[in-house]
Backbone as a printed PyTorch tensor [residue, N CA C, xyz], in Angstrom:
tensor([[[-12.7700,  -6.1120,   0.0850],
         [-11.4420,  -6.1760,   0.6790],
         [-11.1580,  -4.8690,   1.4090]],

        [[-10.5560,  -4.9980,   2.5840],
         [-10.1080,  -3.8410,   3.3330],
         [ -8.5870,  -3.8560,   3.3230]],

        [[ -7.9740,  -2.7000,   3.1070],
         [ -6.5170,  -2.6050,   3.0790],
         [ -6.0690,  -1.4880,   4.0110]],

        [[ -5.0120,  -1.7830,   4.7780],
         [ -4.4350,  -0.7850,   5.6730],
         [ -2.9120,  -0.8240,   5.5680]],

        [[ -2.2970,   0.2860,   5.9550],
         [ -0.8450,   0.3780,   6.0090],
         [ -0.4610,   0.7550,   7.4340]],

        [[  0.4180,  -0.0280,   8.0290],
         [  0.9610,   0.2980,   9.3430],
         [  2.0500,   1.3400,   9.1140]],

        [[  1.6720,   2.6050,   9.1770],
         [  2.5810,   3.6920,   8.8290],
         [  3.7770,   3.7860,   9.7670]],

        [[  3.6450,   3.3070,  11.0000],
         [  4.7780,   3.3660,  11.9310],
         [  5.9260,   2.4750,  11.4740]],

        [[  5.6100,   1.4280,  10.7410],
         [  6.6480,   0.5270,  10.2590],
         [  7.0710,   0.7940,   8.8250]],

        [[  6.3490,   1.6820,   8.1510],
         [  6.6240,   1.9850,   6.7400],
         [  7.9760,   2.6870,   6.5990]],

        [[  8.7300,   2.2830,   5.5590],
         [ 10.0180,   2.9230,   5.2820],
         [  9.9440,   3.8380,   4.0610]],

        [[  8.7680,   3.9330,   3.4470],
         [  8.5780,   4.8520,   2.3250],
         [  9.2950,   4.4690,   1.0530]],

        [[  9.4770,   3.1830,   0.8230],
         [ 10.1990,   2.7510,  -0.3780],
         [  9.4230,   3.0300,  -1.6620]],

        [[  8.0800,   3.0710,  -1.5610],
         [  7.2500,   3.4250,  -2.7100],
         [  6.8370,   2.2790,  -3.6080]],

        [[  7.2230,   1.0570,  -3.2840],
         [  6.8820,  -0.0680,  -4.1570],
         [  5.3650,  -0.2380,  -4.2770]],

        [[  4.6310,  -0.0110,  -3.1930],
         [  3.1740,  -0.1650,  -3.2370],
         [  2.5490,   0.8400,  -4.2010]],

        [[  3.0030,   2.0870,  -4.1380],
         [  2.4750,   3.1250,  -5.0230],
         [  2.8710,   2.8750,  -6.4790]],

        [[  4.0350,   2.2780,  -6.6830],
         [  4.4550,   1.9250,  -8.0450],
         [  3.5750,   0.8150,  -8.6160]],

        [[  3.2640,  -0.1730,  -7.7950],
         [  2.4650,  -1.3160,  -8.2470],
         [  0.9930,  -0.9570,  -8.3870]],

        [[  0.4590,  -0.1980,  -7.4410],
         [ -0.9730,   0.0930,  -7.4290],
         [ -1.2440,   1.5490,  -7.0220]],

        [[ -0.9600,   2.4920,  -7.9260],
         [ -1.1740,   3.9100,  -7.6070],
         [ -2.6430,   4.2810,  -7.4340]],

        [[ -3.5360,   3.4000,  -7.8480],
         [ -4.9620,   3.6510,  -7.6670],
         [ -5.3620,   3.5810,  -6.1930]],

        [[ -4.5780,   2.8620,  -5.3930],
         [ -4.9110,   2.6300,  -3.9900],
         [ -3.8810,   3.2330,  -3.0360]],

        [[ -2.6060,   3.2350,  -3.4160],
         [ -1.5390,   3.7070,  -2.5250],
         [ -0.8960,   4.9830,  -3.0410]],

        [[ -0.4270,   5.7890,  -2.1020],
         [  0.2070,   7.0670,  -2.4180],
         [  1.2850,   7.3110,  -1.3630]],

        [[  2.3820,   7.9200,  -1.7570],
         [  3.3970,   8.3270,  -0.7910],
         [  3.0440,   9.7510,  -0.3660]],

        [[  2.7090,   9.9000,   0.9080],
         [  2.2670,  11.1820,   1.4540],
         [  3.4330,  12.1590,   1.5950]],

        [[  3.1040,  13.3820,   1.9550],
         [  4.1240,  14.4210,   2.1220],
         [  5.1670,  14.0650,   3.1790]],

        [[  4.7950,  13.2170,   4.1430],
         [  5.7580,  12.8160,   5.1690],
         [  6.6600,  11.6600,   4.7200]],

        [[  6.4910,  11.2190,   3.4580],
         [  7.3510,  10.1760,   2.9020],
         [  6.8900,   8.7640,   3.1630]],

        [[  5.7130,   8.6060,   3.7850],
         [  5.1990,   7.2770,   4.1040],
         [  3.9820,   6.9500,   3.2560]],

        [[  3.7560,   5.6730,   3.0660],
         [  2.6230,   5.2070,   2.2720],
         [  1.3090,   5.4360,   3.0020]],

        [[  0.2710,   5.6970,   2.2100],
         [ -1.0720,   5.7840,   2.7570],
         [ -2.0510,   5.2290,   1.7320]],

        [[ -3.1740,   4.7540,   2.2280],
         [ -4.2370,   4.2480,   1.3700],
         [ -5.0990,   5.4430,   0.9680]],

        [[ -5.3060,   5.6210,  -0.3330],
         [ -6.0700,   6.7750,  -0.8020],
         [ -7.4200,   6.3960,  -1.3970]],

        [[ -7.6680,   5.1010,  -1.5950],
         [ -8.9330,   4.6640,  -2.1860],
         [ -9.1950,   3.2110,  -1.8350]],

        [[-10.4530,   2.8230,  -1.9220],
         [-10.8030,   1.4190,  -1.7410],
         [-10.2320,   0.6280,  -2.9100]],

        [[ -9.8780,  -0.6220,  -2.6750],
         [ -9.2470,  -1.4090,  -3.7290],
         [-10.2010,  -1.9600,  -4.7900]],

        [[-11.4380,  -1.5050,  -4.8200],
         [-12.4400,  -2.0180,  -5.7480],
         [-11.8800,  -2.1940,  -7.1610]],

        [[-11.8200,  -3.4390,  -7.6030],
         [-11.3210,  -3.7500,  -8.9360],
         [ -9.8110,  -3.8720,  -9.0220]],

        [[ -9.1140,  -3.5510,  -7.9570],
         [ -7.6490,  -3.6130,  -7.9490],
         [ -7.1060,  -4.6060,  -6.9320]],

        [[ -7.9370,  -5.5530,  -6.5240],
         [ -7.5440,  -6.4830,  -5.4670],
         [ -6.2620,  -7.2540,  -5.7860]],

        [[ -6.1100,  -7.6750,  -7.0120],
         [ -4.9150,  -8.4370,  -7.3870],
         [ -3.6570,  -7.5770,  -7.2510]],

        [[ -3.7380,  -6.3370,  -7.6850],
         [ -2.5940,  -5.4200,  -7.5670],
         [ -2.3090,  -5.0780,  -6.1110]],

        [[ -3.3480,  -4.9550,  -5.2880],
         [ -3.1630,  -4.6870,  -3.8600],
         [ -2.4440,  -5.8670,  -3.2020]],

        [[ -2.8480,  -7.0850,  -3.5460],
         [ -2.1800,  -8.2760,  -3.0010],
         [ -0.7220,  -8.3300,  -3.4500]],

        [[ -0.4630,  -7.9490,  -4.6950],
         [  0.9180,  -7.9170,  -5.1940],
         [  1.7310,  -6.8830,  -4.4190]],

        [[  1.1400,  -5.7160,  -4.1810],
         [  1.8230,  -4.6720,  -3.4210],
         [  2.1220,  -5.1470,  -2.0030]],

        [[  1.1440,  -5.7810,  -1.3750],
         [  1.3370,  -6.2860,  -0.0140],
         [  2.4600,  -7.3190,   0.0260]],

        [[  2.4980,  -8.2000,  -0.9570],
         [  3.5350,  -9.2230,  -1.0140],
         [  4.9060,  -8.6730,  -1.3590]],

        [[  4.9450,  -7.5080,  -1.9790],
         [  6.2080,  -6.8980,  -2.3840],
         [  6.7730,  -5.9410,  -1.3450]],

        [[  5.9840,  -5.5950,  -0.3510],
         [  6.4240,  -4.6540,   0.6830],
         [  7.5870,  -5.2600,   1.4690]],

        [[  8.7460,  -4.6030,   1.4670],
         [  9.9070,  -5.1930,   2.1430],
         [  9.7890,  -5.2470,   3.6670]],

        [[  8.9020,  -4.4350,   4.2360],
         [  8.7430,  -4.4450,   5.6960],
         [  7.3850,  -4.9920,   6.1210]],

        [[  6.6230,  -5.5150,   5.1710],
         [  5.3640,  -6.2220,   5.4040],
         [  4.3780,  -5.4270,   6.2680]],

        [[  4.1560,  -4.1460,   5.8920],
         [  3.2310,  -3.3030,   6.6670],
         [  1.8810,  -3.0940,   5.9800]],

        [[  1.6750,  -3.7210,   4.8350],
         [  0.3870,  -3.6340,   4.1510],
         [ -0.4280,  -4.8510,   4.5400]],

        [[ -1.6230,  -4.5950,   5.0680],
         [ -2.4820,  -5.6710,   5.5410],
         [ -3.8090,  -5.6470,   4.7910]],

        [[ -4.2760,  -6.8310,   4.4030],
         [ -5.5640,  -6.9540,   3.7100],
         [ -6.4710,  -7.8970,   4.4770]],

        [[ -7.7550,  -7.6300,   4.3680],
         [ -8.7710,  -8.4790,   4.9990],
         [ -9.8180,  -8.8020,   3.9640]]])
């Protein structure tokens, strides 16, 4: 699985990092970023993507 965050649309709510801190992190600029491959965390990544209020997390 490949996961990306469209940082231009991110509002920095932090829900992704709360759900899956193994893959997502809120950077110093207040926006989400992917910090690791989702290996073994695919279900949590999908939950984070579905919970994103601005739908900027994309999985392939």
